[in-house]
All heavy atoms as an XYZ file, in Angstrom:
927
protein
N     -34.259     15.312      5.289
C     -34.377     13.904      5.634
C     -33.367     13.074      4.860
O     -32.777     12.180      5.413
C     -35.813     13.447      5.340
C     -36.092     12.065      5.785
S     -36.161     11.988      7.564
C     -36.590     10.311      7.793
N     -33.158     13.380      3.581
C     -32.206     12.622      2.778
C     -30.786     12.808      3.276
O     -29.987     11.890      3.245
C     -32.300     13.045      1.310
C     -33.579     12.625      0.632
C     -33.612     13.109     -0.802
O     -32.534     13.372     -1.360
O     -34.711     13.222     -1.363
N     -30.460     14.003      3.742
C     -29.113     14.299      4.216
C     -28.758     13.424      5.426
O     -27.646     12.926      5.539
C     -28.998     15.782      4.561
C     -27.630     16.183      4.987
N     -26.547     16.126      4.132
C     -27.156     16.614      6.168
C     -25.469     16.521      4.771
N     -25.815     16.832      6.009
N     -29.698     13.224      6.314
C     -29.463     12.400      7.498
C     -29.237     10.948      7.086
O     -28.357     10.274      7.610
C     -30.649     12.512      8.477
C     -30.733     13.946      9.024
C     -30.520     11.516      9.604
C     -31.976     14.227      9.812
N     -29.977     10.444      6.133
C     -29.826      9.067      5.662
C     -28.455      8.847      5.031
O     -27.838      7.810      5.212
C     -30.933      8.717      4.680
C     -30.956      7.256      4.269
C     -31.266      6.316      5.420
O     -32.030      6.702      6.323
O     -30.729      5.197      5.415
N     -27.961      9.829      4.278
C     -26.646      9.714      3.663
C     -25.558      9.646      4.716
O     -24.585      8.919      4.579
C     -26.392     10.894      2.726
C     -27.237     10.858      1.467
C     -27.046     12.099      0.618
O     -26.137     12.888      0.911
O     -27.829     12.268     -0.325
N     -25.685     10.392      5.816
C     -24.698     10.363      6.886
C     -24.683      8.995      7.566
O     -23.631      8.496      7.920
C     -24.987     11.454      7.901
C     -24.684     12.846      7.393
C     -25.005     13.915      8.411
O     -25.291     13.566      9.578
O     -24.979     15.086      8.040
N     -25.830      8.402      7.739
C     -25.900      7.085      8.374
C     -25.206      6.026      7.526
O     -24.513      5.175      8.045
C     -27.343      6.684      8.607
C     -28.005      7.440      9.682
C     -29.391      6.898      9.916
N     -30.162      7.839     10.696
C     -31.466      7.879     10.733
N     -32.167      7.011     10.021
N     -32.085      8.760     11.468
N     -25.388      6.077      6.223
C     -24.761      5.109      5.336
C     -23.236      5.273      5.378
O     -22.489      4.310      5.429
C     -25.297      5.258      3.896
C     -24.507      4.392      2.936
C     -26.759      4.885      3.852
N     -22.745      6.517      5.397
C     -21.309      6.763      5.434
C     -20.694      6.310      6.758
O     -19.533      5.919      6.800
C     -21.027      8.237      5.210
N     -21.452      6.332      7.833
C     -20.926      5.894      9.127
C     -20.742      4.388      9.200
O     -19.997      3.895     10.041
C     -21.860      6.332     10.258
C     -21.784      7.825     10.503
O     -20.785      8.441     10.091
O     -22.726      8.374     11.111
N     -21.395      3.636      8.337
C     -21.327      2.174      8.393
C     -20.219      1.573      7.544
O     -20.105      0.364      7.451
C     -22.660      1.578      7.941
C     -23.770      1.850      8.908
C     -24.995      1.087      8.491
N     -26.158      1.869      8.878
C     -27.286      1.908      8.234
N     -27.437      1.211      7.143
N     -28.276      2.647      8.652
N     -19.403      2.387      6.921
C     -18.347      1.863      6.056
C     -17.245      1.237      6.904
O     -16.803      1.814      7.888
C     -17.775      2.970      5.188
C     -18.784      3.499      4.194
S     -18.129      4.787      3.171
C     -16.970      3.863      2.199
N     -16.804      0.043      6.538
C     -15.768     -0.660      7.281
C     -14.371     -0.356      6.771
O     -13.402     -0.518      7.492
C     -16.004     -2.174      7.212
C     -17.256     -2.566      7.943
O     -17.645     -1.931      8.903
N     -17.895     -3.622      7.484
N     -14.240      0.038      5.538
C     -12.933      0.325      4.962
C     -13.059      1.472      3.971
O     -14.162      1.867      3.607
C     -12.371     -0.913      4.265
O     -13.216     -1.290      3.201
N     -11.901      1.973      3.549
C     -11.909      3.069      2.582
C     -12.443      2.579      1.237
O     -12.124      1.471      0.817
C     -10.495      3.590      2.374
C      -9.924      4.331      3.546
C      -8.581      4.915      3.198
O      -8.539      5.880      2.437
O      -7.581      4.379      3.692
N     -13.221      3.403      0.561
C     -13.722      2.979     -0.751
C     -12.626      2.997     -1.807
O     -11.656      3.753     -1.701
C     -14.797      4.017     -1.062
C     -14.405      5.216     -0.280
C     -13.733      4.702      0.961
N     -12.777      2.160     -2.807
C     -11.826      2.126     -3.911
C     -12.060      3.343     -4.802
O     -13.185      3.627     -5.198
C     -11.997      0.846     -4.707
N     -10.976      4.045     -5.110
C     -11.075      5.262     -5.902
C     -10.629      5.018     -7.342
O     -11.294      5.384     -8.290
C     -10.215      6.382     -5.279
C     -10.620      6.667     -3.845
C     -10.274      7.663     -6.105
C     -12.022      7.166     -3.666
N      -9.484      4.372     -7.510
C      -8.905      4.172     -8.836
C      -8.317      2.779     -8.915
O      -7.410      2.435     -8.156
C      -7.822      5.230     -9.097
C      -7.120      5.086    -10.410
C      -7.766      5.378    -11.591
C      -5.806      4.647    -10.460
C      -7.119      5.247    -12.810
C      -5.148      4.513    -11.667
C      -5.801      4.818    -12.841
N      -8.837      1.952     -9.802
C      -8.375      0.583    -10.021
C      -8.252     -0.220     -8.725
O      -7.298     -0.947     -8.511
C      -7.030      0.589    -10.746
C      -7.123      1.005    -12.191
C      -5.843      0.665    -12.891
C      -6.003      0.887    -14.365
N      -4.889      0.362    -15.113
N      -9.225     -0.097     -7.863
C      -9.259     -0.879     -6.645
C      -8.417     -0.335     -5.513
O      -8.352     -0.935     -4.447
N      -7.750      0.794     -5.694
C      -6.912      1.380     -4.645
C      -7.670      2.499     -3.936
O      -8.381      3.275     -4.562
C      -5.628      1.940     -5.237
S      -4.485      0.683     -5.789
N      -7.468      2.590     -2.625
C      -8.082      3.665     -1.853
C      -7.229      4.926     -1.968
O      -6.132      4.918     -2.530
C      -8.203      3.238     -0.388
O      -6.917      3.087      0.175
N      -7.726      5.998     -1.409
C      -7.007      7.268     -1.453
C      -5.659      7.160     -0.751
O      -4.649      7.660     -1.247
C      -7.857      8.373     -0.788
O      -9.131      8.407     -1.407
C      -7.193      9.718     -0.903
N      -5.618      6.510      0.391
C      -4.377      6.358      1.140
C      -3.352      5.576      0.336
O      -2.163      5.937      0.302
C      -4.657      5.636      2.470
O      -5.694      6.323      3.159
C      -3.421      5.592      3.334
N      -3.782      4.503     -0.307
C      -2.857      3.706     -1.115
C      -2.335      4.495     -2.309
O      -1.145      4.439     -2.625
C      -3.552      2.428     -1.590
C      -3.895      1.486     -0.465
C      -4.890      0.416     -0.856
O      -5.572      0.556     -1.889
O      -4.985     -0.561     -0.104
N      -3.221      5.248     -2.961
C      -2.788      6.062     -4.103
C      -1.808      7.146     -3.677
O      -0.828      7.412     -4.376
C      -3.989      6.677     -4.797
C      -4.845      5.727     -5.618
C      -6.077      6.445     -6.138
C      -4.056      5.140     -6.761
N      -2.050      7.767     -2.528
C      -1.128      8.784     -2.038
C       0.233      8.185     -1.697
O       1.271      8.792     -1.964
C      -1.720      9.500     -0.828
C      -2.872     10.453     -1.116
C      -3.453     11.013      0.176
C      -2.416     11.582     -2.014
N       0.237      6.995     -1.104
C       1.505      6.336     -0.784
C       2.272      5.990     -2.056
O       3.494      6.205     -2.135
C       1.245      5.078      0.046
N       1.582      5.472     -3.050
C       2.232      5.148     -4.329
C       2.783      6.411     -4.972
O       3.925      6.431     -5.450
C       1.239      4.443     -5.282
C       0.864      3.065     -4.750
C       1.828      4.323     -6.678
C      -0.301      2.421     -5.490
N       1.999      7.490     -4.971
C       2.444      8.749     -5.586
C       3.635      9.340     -4.843
O       4.567      9.862     -5.470
C       1.290      9.746     -5.626
N       3.631      9.246     -3.524
C       4.748      9.772     -2.737
C       6.035      9.002     -3.017
O       7.095      9.598     -3.251
C       4.414      9.737     -1.249
C       5.497     10.250     -0.314
C       5.684     11.746     -0.515
C       5.156      9.936      1.119
N       5.947      7.687     -3.012
C       7.121      6.861     -3.291
C       7.611      7.092     -4.711
O       8.828      7.189     -4.953
C       6.794      5.371     -3.035
C       6.570      5.136     -1.544
C       7.898      4.467     -3.563
C       5.980      3.799     -1.206
N       6.693      7.203     -5.655
C       7.079      7.453     -7.047
C       7.750      8.813     -7.193
O       8.736      8.948     -7.928
C       5.852      7.369     -7.950
N       7.251      9.822     -6.498
C       7.852     11.153     -6.568
C       9.251     11.159     -5.971
O      10.171     11.759     -6.532
C       6.960     12.188     -5.847
O       5.653     12.154     -6.423
C       7.530     13.580     -5.956
N       9.416     10.477     -4.840
C      10.732     10.394     -4.208
C      11.735      9.704     -5.138
O      12.915     10.059     -5.169
C      10.636      9.656     -2.851
C      12.005      9.268     -2.314
C       9.890     10.515     -1.848
N      11.286      8.742     -5.921
C      12.175      8.066     -6.867
C      12.412      8.886     -8.132
O      13.551      9.094     -8.558
C      11.620      6.687     -7.248
C      12.416      6.016     -8.323
C      13.626      5.421     -8.039
C      11.966      6.009     -9.641
C      14.382      4.817     -9.031
C      12.701      5.412    -10.643
C      13.914      4.801    -10.338
N      11.310      9.356     -8.751
C      11.428      9.965    -10.083
C      11.996     11.379    -10.081
O      12.635     11.783    -11.063
C      10.076      9.963    -10.796
C       9.725      8.636    -11.348
C       8.728      7.810    -10.933
C      10.376      7.948    -12.415
N       8.715      6.657    -11.660
C       9.729      6.720    -12.588
C      11.452      8.249    -13.230
C      10.114      5.801    -13.547
C      11.841      7.331    -14.191
C      11.173      6.127    -14.332
N      11.778     12.166     -9.032
C      12.259     13.544     -9.042
C      13.780     13.629     -9.134
O      14.302     14.256    -10.060
C      11.722     14.315     -7.832
C      12.057     15.802     -7.795
C      11.406     16.509     -8.977
C      11.587     16.413     -6.493
N      14.531     12.992     -8.232
C      15.992     13.084     -8.393
C      16.503     12.366     -9.637
O      17.454     12.819    -10.285
C      16.549     12.462     -7.116
C      15.442     11.761     -6.465
C      14.167     12.306     -7.009
N      15.878     11.236     -9.984
C      16.311     10.492    -11.160
C      16.124     11.317    -12.429
O      17.039     11.434    -13.251
C      15.527      9.174    -11.270
O      15.696      8.427    -10.070
C      16.003      8.342    -12.446
N      14.966     11.912    -12.591
C      14.688     12.708    -13.785
C      15.547     13.969    -13.841
O      16.042     14.350    -14.912
C      13.217     13.107    -13.825
O      12.406     11.971    -13.886
N      15.727     14.622    -12.694
C      16.556     15.823    -12.679
C      18.014     15.509    -13.004
O      18.681     16.269    -13.712
C      16.444     16.535    -11.335
C      15.114     17.222    -11.052
C      15.095     17.811     -9.653
C      14.817     18.287    -12.086
N      18.503     14.386    -12.518
C      19.887     13.992    -12.800
C      20.070     13.676    -14.286
O      21.019     14.164    -14.921
C      20.271     12.768    -11.959
C      21.681     12.242    -12.150
C      22.695     13.270    -11.669
C      21.853     10.936    -11.426
N      19.161     12.921    -14.841
C      19.265     12.556    -16.263
C      19.110     13.792    -17.147
O      19.866     13.979    -18.108
C      18.218     11.474    -16.624
C      18.584     10.162    -15.941
C      18.128     11.279    -18.129
C      17.527      9.092    -16.047
N      18.147     14.667    -16.811
C      17.960     15.863    -17.631
C      19.133     16.837    -17.473
O      19.461     17.565    -18.417
C      16.642     16.548    -17.300
O      16.659     17.011    -15.956
N      19.779     16.864    -16.311
C      20.953     17.719    -16.130
C      22.106     17.246    -16.999
O      22.899     18.060    -17.499
C      21.357     17.747    -14.659
N      22.205     15.935    -17.190
C      23.250     15.404    -18.063
C      23.044     15.844    -19.512
O      24.016     15.995    -20.258
C      23.303     13.877    -17.981
C      23.756     13.299    -16.634
C      23.610     11.778    -16.638
C      25.177     13.703    -16.330
N      21.790     16.042    -19.906
C      21.484     16.509    -21.261
C      21.432     18.036    -21.358
O      21.259     18.578    -22.432
C      20.158     15.918    -21.755
C      20.250     14.454    -22.066
C      19.575     13.526    -21.298
C      21.016     13.999    -23.128
C      19.648     12.175    -21.576
C      21.094     12.662    -23.419
C      20.419     11.734    -22.646
N      21.534     18.728    -20.233
C      21.557     20.179    -20.235
C      20.205     20.856    -20.219
O      20.112     22.050    -20.450
N      19.137     20.124    -19.960
C      17.787     20.697    -19.916
C      17.126     20.295    -18.605
O      16.338     19.354    -18.539
C      16.972     20.227    -21.105
N      17.459     21.026    -17.544
C      16.990     20.653    -16.205
C      15.469     20.746    -16.092
O      14.842     19.917    -15.441
C      17.685     21.526    -15.146
C      19.180     21.210    -15.144
C      17.105     21.279    -13.763
C      19.987     22.060    -14.215
N      14.867     21.746    -16.735
C      13.411     21.887    -16.622
C      12.664     20.723    -17.265
O      11.539     20.422    -16.881
C      12.941     23.205    -17.261
O      13.415     23.265    -18.607
C      13.453     24.389    -16.477
N      13.312     20.051    -18.201
C      12.684     18.870    -18.799
C      12.542     17.760    -17.751
O      11.649     16.919    -17.845
C      13.509     18.355    -19.979
C      12.847     17.204    -20.716
S      13.889     16.515    -21.987
C      13.906     17.835    -23.159
N      13.376     17.776    -16.738
C      13.306     16.783    -15.666
C      12.016     16.856    -14.891
O      11.502     15.831    -14.424
N      11.467     18.063    -14.735
C      10.191     18.187    -14.022
C       9.055     17.547    -14.819
O       8.183     16.893    -14.244
C       9.894     19.655    -13.740
C      10.899     20.360    -12.819
C      10.561     21.828    -12.701
C      10.935     19.699    -11.467
N       9.073     17.733    -16.118
C       8.064     17.080    -16.962
C       8.217     15.573    -16.952
O       7.232     14.831    -16.889
N       9.469     15.118    -17.003
C       9.719     13.669    -16.959
C       9.293     13.094    -15.612
O       8.806     11.964    -15.539
C      11.193     13.389    -17.220
N       9.464     13.883    -14.548
C       9.007     13.439    -13.227
C       7.492     13.238    -13.231
O       6.997     12.224    -12.731
C       9.385     14.471    -12.149
O      10.803     14.598    -12.108
C       8.878     14.058    -10.788
N       6.766     14.188    -13.799
C       5.307     14.066    -13.862
C       4.864     12.847    -14.638
O       3.978     12.106    -14.207
N       5.488     12.615    -15.783
C       5.147     11.443    -16.595
C       5.492     10.160    -15.844
O       4.710      9.196    -15.838
C       5.872     11.505    -17.962
C       5.709     10.214    -18.730
C       5.364     12.680    -18.770
N       6.656     10.138    -15.186
C       7.064      8.946    -14.439
C       6.145      8.640    -13.276
O       5.800      7.480    -13.024
N       5.706      9.676    -12.559
C       4.808      9.471    -11.420
C       3.458      8.945    -11.892
O       2.919      7.984    -11.314
C       4.646     10.781    -10.612
C       3.506     10.678     -9.612
C       5.940     11.117     -9.893
N       2.906      9.529    -12.935
C       1.606      9.073    -13.447
C       1.705      7.626    -13.943
O       0.835      6.797    -13.655
C       1.089     10.021    -14.553
C      -0.113      9.422    -15.267
C       0.752     11.372    -13.976
N       2.759      7.316    -14.680
C       2.932      5.944    -15.173
C       3.092      4.961    -14.023
O       2.521      3.859    -14.038
C       4.132      5.872    -16.106
N       3.847      5.347    -12.999
C       4.045      4.475    -11.838
C       2.743      4.242    -11.092
O       2.454      3.114    -10.663
C       5.100      5.078    -10.895
O       6.318      5.269    -11.619
C       5.356      4.175     -9.708
N       1.935      5.280    -10.931
C       0.646      5.136    -10.234
C      -0.277      4.203    -11.013
O      -0.914      3.312    -10.430
C      -0.014      6.517    -10.004
C      -1.465      6.374     -9.592
C       0.749      7.301     -8.962
N      -0.341      4.353    -12.326
C      -1.222      3.503    -13.138
C      -0.758      2.050    -13.093
O      -1.556      1.128    -12.877
C      -1.295      4.027    -14.593
C      -2.005      3.036    -15.498
C      -1.990      5.363    -14.634
N       0.536      1.819    -13.274
C       1.063      0.447    -13.276
C       0.958     -0.185    -11.893
O       0.531     -1.341    -11.754
C       2.505      0.435    -13.799
C       2.522      0.805    -15.282
C       3.169     -0.918    -13.577
C       3.903      1.093    -15.837
N       1.322      0.561    -10.848
C       1.267      0.017     -9.483
C      -0.164     -0.280     -9.053
O      -0.412     -1.291     -8.383
C       1.898      0.998     -8.501
O       3.251      1.192     -8.801
N      -1.098      0.586     -9.411
C      -2.487      0.326     -9.034
C      -3.035     -0.901     -9.767
O      -3.848     -1.648     -9.206
C      -3.361      1.547     -9.288
O      -3.353      1.892    -10.647
N      -2.584     -1.141    -10.986
C      -2.989     -2.361    -11.697
C      -2.436     -3.596    -11.003
O      -3.123     -4.620    -10.884
C      -2.495     -2.319    -13.138
O      -3.084     -1.256    -13.834
N      -1.207     -3.509    -10.531
C      -0.599     -4.631     -9.800
C      -1.342     -4.873     -8.490
O      -1.661     -6.017     -8.144
C       0.900     -4.362     -9.558
C       1.658     -4.394    -10.886
C       1.490     -5.370     -8.579
C       3.087     -3.899    -10.800
N      -1.643     -3.792     -7.749
C      -2.397     -3.938     -6.504
C      -3.786     -4.506     -6.759
O      -4.299     -5.273     -5.956
C      -2.523     -2.594     -5.780
C      -1.365     -2.274     -4.897
C      -0.738     -1.051     -4.976
C      -0.904     -3.178     -3.971
C       0.327     -0.742     -4.167
C       0.156     -2.890     -3.153
C       0.779     -1.665     -3.249
N      -4.398     -4.138     -7.860
C      -5.723     -4.650     -8.193
C      -5.678     -6.170     -8.359
O      -6.560     -6.879     -7.894
C      -6.221     -3.980     -9.462
C      -7.638     -4.326     -9.845
C      -8.085     -3.584    -11.097
O      -7.271     -3.211    -11.934
N      -9.371     -3.380    -11.224
N      -4.634     -6.678     -9.007
C      -4.495     -8.129     -9.176
C      -4.190     -8.812     -7.855
O      -4.674     -9.914     -7.583
C      -3.404     -8.431    -10.194
C      -3.797     -8.043    -11.596
C      -2.691     -8.275    -12.582
C      -3.103     -7.780    -13.959
N      -2.025     -7.839    -14.932
N      -3.367     -8.174     -7.010
C      -3.030     -8.757     -5.711
C      -4.263     -8.807     -4.813
O      -4.489     -9.793     -4.114
C      -1.914     -7.935     -5.031
C      -0.594     -8.113     -5.773
C      -1.750     -8.341     -3.576
C       0.512     -7.200     -5.292
N      -5.065     -7.757     -4.825
C      -6.206     -7.651     -3.925
C      -7.438     -8.404     -4.399
O      -8.387     -8.567     -3.633
C      -6.565     -6.180     -3.742
C      -5.504     -5.389     -3.010
C      -5.710     -3.907     -3.105
C      -6.930     -3.450     -2.386
N      -7.040     -1.994     -2.310
N      -7.447     -8.897     -5.624
C      -8.622     -9.543     -6.194
C      -9.009    -10.784     -5.389
O      -8.264    -11.743     -5.288
C      -8.359     -9.928     -7.654
C      -9.607    -10.408     -8.344
O     -10.721    -10.177     -7.873
N      -9.423    -11.082     -9.464
N     -10.193    -10.756     -4.795
C     -10.722    -11.886     -4.056
C     -10.148    -12.056     -2.660
O     -10.437    -13.042     -1.988
N      -9.343    -11.122     -2.200
C      -8.734    -11.210     -0.868
C      -9.468    -10.278      0.092
O     -10.069     -9.295     -0.316
C      -7.257    -10.797     -0.932
C      -6.419    -11.552     -1.927
C      -6.140    -12.952     -1.470
C      -5.091    -13.664     -2.277
N      -5.410    -13.987     -3.630
N      -9.407    -10.564      1.396
C     -10.059     -9.681      2.367
C      -9.313     -8.353      2.504
O      -8.163     -8.222      2.074
C     -10.004    -10.485      3.672
C      -8.892    -11.441      3.481
C      -8.830    -11.740      2.017
N      -9.971     -7.383      3.130
C      -9.354     -6.068      3.338
C      -8.085     -6.216      4.172
O      -8.062     -6.925      5.181
C     -10.324     -5.127      4.053
C     -11.494     -4.746      3.178
O     -11.338     -4.795      1.947
O     -12.560     -4.399      3.732
N      -7.029     -5.526      3.783
C      -5.777     -5.536      4.527
C      -4.902     -6.752      4.297
O      -3.907     -6.935      4.996
N      -5.229     -7.597      3.321
C      -4.468     -8.834      3.099
C      -3.021     -8.554      2.742
O      -2.101     -9.093      3.343
C      -5.127     -9.662      1.988
C      -4.321    -10.849      1.566
C      -4.299    -11.991      2.336
C      -3.569    -10.830      0.400
C      -3.556    -13.090      1.958
C      -2.821    -11.912      0.016
C      -2.817    -13.042      0.801
N      -2.800     -7.698      1.737
C      -1.430     -7.457      1.301
C      -0.643     -6.693      2.357
O       0.579     -6.827      2.438
C      -1.398     -6.722     -0.039
C      -1.762     -5.268      0.037
C      -0.776     -4.308      0.202
C      -3.075     -4.856     -0.055
C      -1.100     -2.970      0.280
C      -3.396     -3.537      0.019
C      -2.415     -2.591      0.191
O      -2.738     -1.273      0.280
N      -1.316     -5.913      3.213
C      -0.621     -5.216      4.289
C      -0.081     -6.215      5.310
O       1.062     -6.091      5.768
C      -1.562     -4.224      4.954
C      -1.997     -3.113      4.022
C      -3.207     -2.366      4.523
O      -3.914     -2.815      5.417
N      -3.461     -1.211      3.927
N      -0.886     -7.229      5.644
C      -0.406     -8.258      6.563
C       0.699     -9.094      5.933
O       1.675     -9.437      6.591
C      -1.572     -9.155      6.997
C      -2.523     -8.460      7.915
C      -3.619     -9.386      8.405
O      -3.638    -10.568      8.094
N      -4.527     -8.838      9.188
N       0.560     -9.428      4.650
C       1.618    -10.182      3.967
C       2.926     -9.391      3.939
O       4.001     -9.956      4.077
C       1.204    -10.538      2.534
C       0.079    -11.533      2.430
C       0.373    -12.885      3.035
N       1.637    -13.421      2.580
C       2.346    -14.331      3.243
N       1.916    -14.802      4.377
N       3.471    -14.774      2.755
N       2.845     -8.076      3.774
C       4.038     -7.231      3.777
C       4.675     -7.217      5.155
O       5.903     -7.323      5.277
C       3.680     -5.796      3.339
O       3.069     -5.853      2.054
C       4.907     -4.912      3.282
N       3.867     -7.115      6.211
C       4.411     -7.149      7.573
C       5.084     -8.485      7.867
O       6.144     -8.538      8.484
C       3.298     -6.901      8.588
C       2.895     -5.468      8.674
C       1.964     -5.227      9.860
N       1.398     -3.903      9.734
C       0.115     -3.646      9.516
N      -0.751     -4.631      9.414
N      -0.302     -2.418      9.398
N       4.474     -9.578      7.423
C       5.070    -10.896      7.633
C       6.394    -11.002      6.878
O       7.392    -11.489      7.420
C       4.091    -12.013      7.205
C       2.902    -12.060      8.163
C       4.790    -13.364      7.131
C       1.766    -12.944      7.700
N       6.426    -10.533      5.645
C       7.651    -10.579      4.834
C       8.760     -9.772      5.501
O       9.910    -10.211      5.557
C       7.346    -10.049      3.434
C       8.482    -10.159      2.477
C       8.822    -11.251      1.746
C       9.431     -9.136      2.140
N       9.926    -10.969      0.968
C      10.315     -9.678      1.193
C       9.607     -7.829      2.543
C      11.367     -8.950      0.659
C      10.654     -7.110      2.013
C      11.511     -7.677      1.075
N       8.429     -8.576      6.003
C       9.428     -7.745      6.669
C       9.903     -8.349      7.981
O      11.079     -8.256      8.324
C       8.870     -6.340      6.913
C       8.672     -5.466      5.678
C       7.927     -4.189      6.037
C      10.007     -5.147      5.025
N       8.999     -9.008      8.728
C       9.397     -9.618      9.995
C      10.243    -10.871      9.783
O      11.129    -11.160     10.577
C       8.169     -9.944     10.845
O       7.428    -10.996     10.274
N       9.992    -11.606      8.705
C      10.825    -12.776      8.399
C      12.252    -12.373      8.068
O      13.194    -13.124      8.301
C      10.232    -13.559      7.227
C       8.987    -14.330      7.583
C       8.308    -14.960      6.372
O       8.696    -14.629      5.224
O       7.394    -15.770      6.572
N      12.429    -11.173      7.534
C      13.762    -10.678      7.179
C      14.339     -9.777      8.259
O      15.336     -9.104      8.041
C      13.704     -9.958      5.840
C      13.638    -10.960      4.706
C      12.804    -10.466      3.553
N      12.652    -11.495      2.531
C      11.766    -12.460      2.554
N      10.948    -12.582      3.573
N      11.683    -13.345      1.590
N      13.687     -9.748      9.444
C      14.155     -9.023     10.631
C      14.216     -7.502     10.450
O      15.015     -6.839     11.090
C      15.536     -9.541     11.079
C      15.627    -11.037     11.257
C      14.794    -11.514     12.405
C      15.065    -13.002     12.599
N      13.966    -13.710     13.152
N      13.389     -6.948      9.569
C      13.324     -5.499      9.439
C      12.429     -4.888     10.505
O      12.695     -3.796     10.988
C      12.825     -5.091      8.052
C      13.803     -5.366      6.950
C      13.504     -6.267      5.951
C      15.023     -4.732      6.917
C      14.402     -6.530      4.931
C      15.937     -4.981      5.913
C      15.620     -5.887      4.910
N      11.354     -5.585     10.855
C      10.435     -5.139     11.898
C      10.081     -6.342     12.764
O      10.333     -7.489     12.400
C       9.141     -4.529     11.314
C       8.364     -5.572     10.513
C       9.434     -3.291     10.494
C       6.965     -5.122     10.131
N       9.502     -6.063     13.939
C       8.976     -7.155     14.744
C       7.480     -7.248     14.489
O       6.775     -6.235     14.477
C       9.259     -6.924     16.227
O       8.631     -5.744     16.661
N       7.009     -8.439     14.270
C       5.613     -8.639     13.917
C       4.770     -8.824     15.165
O       5.177     -9.482     16.126
C       5.473     -9.861     13.013
O       4.116    -10.079     12.709
N       3.576     -8.248     15.153
C       2.624     -8.462     16.233
C       1.731     -9.665     15.952
O       0.860     -9.983     16.738
C       1.772     -7.219     16.416
C       2.578     -6.025     16.921
C       1.720     -4.810     17.026
N       1.519     -4.293     15.678
C       0.608     -3.414     15.332
N      -0.225     -2.953     16.215
N       0.502     -2.994     14.093
N       1.961    -10.327     14.827
C       1.163    -11.483     14.454
C       1.818    -12.762     14.976
O       3.037    -12.845     15.083
C       1.042    -11.555     12.929
C       0.422    -10.338     12.251
C       0.570    -10.455     10.752
C      -1.024    -10.197     12.634
N       1.010    -13.756     15.288
C       1.527    -15.046     15.706
C       1.880    -15.821     14.443
O       1.019    -16.152     13.645
C       0.491    -15.819     16.553
C       1.028    -17.186     16.920
C       0.127    -15.027     17.784
N       3.160    -16.107     14.270
C       3.629    -16.759     13.055
C       4.113    -18.177     13.311
O       4.646    -18.817     12.423
C       4.763    -15.931     12.431
C       4.395    -14.488     12.085
C       5.619    -13.742     11.596
C       3.302    -14.463     11.052
N       3.935    -18.686     14.514
C       4.398    -20.018     14.873
C       3.346    -21.044     14.499
O       2.158    -20.831     14.722
C       4.654    -20.078     16.374
C       5.171    -21.406     16.841
C       5.238    -21.422     18.367
N       5.783    -22.650     18.868
C       5.124    -23.790     18.940
N       3.880    -23.853     18.512
N       5.683    -24.879     19.419
N       3.784    -22.152     13.926
C       2.851    -23.244     13.661
C       3.323    -24.466     14.439
O       4.505    -24.646     14.687
C       2.787    -23.561     12.165
O       4.036    -24.028     11.727
N       2.384    -25.278     14.852
C       2.718    -26.468     15.622
C       1.824    -26.550     16.844
O       0.907    -25.756     17.042
N       2.109    -27.518     17.702
C       1.296    -27.671     18.899
C       1.792    -26.711     19.977
O       2.975    -26.390     20.058
C       1.359    -29.114     19.402
O       2.699    -29.446     19.708
N       0.860    -26.266     20.808
C       1.166    -25.313     21.857
C       1.199    -26.034     23.190
O       0.382    -26.903     23.475
C       0.110    -24.222     21.895
C       0.195    -23.293     20.730
C      -0.302    -23.498     19.483
C       0.843    -22.039     20.698
N      -0.011    -22.444     18.672
C       0.694    -21.522     19.393
C       1.540    -21.284     21.632
C       1.209    -20.293     19.022
C       2.038    -20.061     21.249
C       1.885    -19.588     19.959
N       2.138    -25.677     24.032
C       2.249    -26.234     25.366
C       1.652    -25.249     26.343
O       2.048    -24.079     26.376
C       3.718    -26.519     25.691
C       3.926    -27.098     27.059
C       3.462    -28.377     27.368
C       4.582    -26.371     28.041
C       3.649    -28.898     28.626
C       4.776    -26.886     29.287
C       4.307    -28.156     29.594
O       4.490    -28.675     30.834
N       0.682    -25.684     27.140
C      -0.020    -24.794     28.045
C       0.624    -24.730     29.433
O       0.240    -23.930     30.257
C      -1.478    -25.233     28.196
C      -2.303    -25.197     26.910
C      -3.701    -25.702     27.162
C      -2.340    -23.785     26.356
N       1.584    -25.610     29.715
C       2.236    -25.600     31.005
C       1.469    -26.336     32.080
O       1.748    -26.190     33.254
N       0.504    -27.103     31.684
C      -0.300    -27.861     32.648
C      -0.065    -29.347     32.443
O       0.223    -29.794     31.339
C      -1.785    -27.574     32.469
C      -2.154    -26.150     32.673
C      -3.639    -25.982     32.489
N      -3.979    -24.571     32.491
C      -5.162    -24.094     32.187
N      -6.121    -24.914     31.834
N      -5.387    -22.811     32.224
N      -0.226    -30.091     33.481
C      -0.172    -31.552     33.376
C      -1.512    -32.116     33.810
O      -2.293    -31.450     34.478
C       0.948    -32.136     34.267
O       0.698    -31.736     35.619
C       2.305    -31.646     33.801
N      -1.756    -33.338     33.464
C      -3.028    -33.990     33.773
C      -2.903    -34.706     35.122
O      -2.748    -35.903     35.194
C      -3.382    -34.960     32.658
C      -4.884    -35.063     32.457
O      -5.634    -34.352     33.099
N      -5.268    -35.934     31.557
N      -2.924    -33.945     36.198
C      -2.785    -34.514     37.542
C      -4.173    -34.770     38.134
O      -5.064    -33.937     38.037
C      -2.034    -33.569     38.468
S      -0.348    -33.276     37.930
N      -4.322    -35.901     38.782
C      -5.608    -36.220     39.377
C      -5.549    -36.192     40.867
O      -4.612    -36.230     41.536
C      -6.070    -37.601     38.926
């Protein structure tokens, strides 16, 4: 009986639960992926200059962990008191203003013309 009740509660969730410092699993994975893409070549290049390439892998691990902790703290401050998906919409708006993507959001402000006249 308890197992069925737990399934019902899990079905009612509207968004992903916060796992670490207010970030969901998807957000943490995205941060870790971006950090790895940055830190792996950077650390390997710097460690190759010093002649210890294997040290670059350790530096990559430290850099990724530090980036995840710092980025999740920043996201926690951004998300504080905001609705779900707020920063995602702000990012889409920022990218559409700079013509990187086309936005599906209505960004026009002002009065709207309906194309009708007041004919009697």
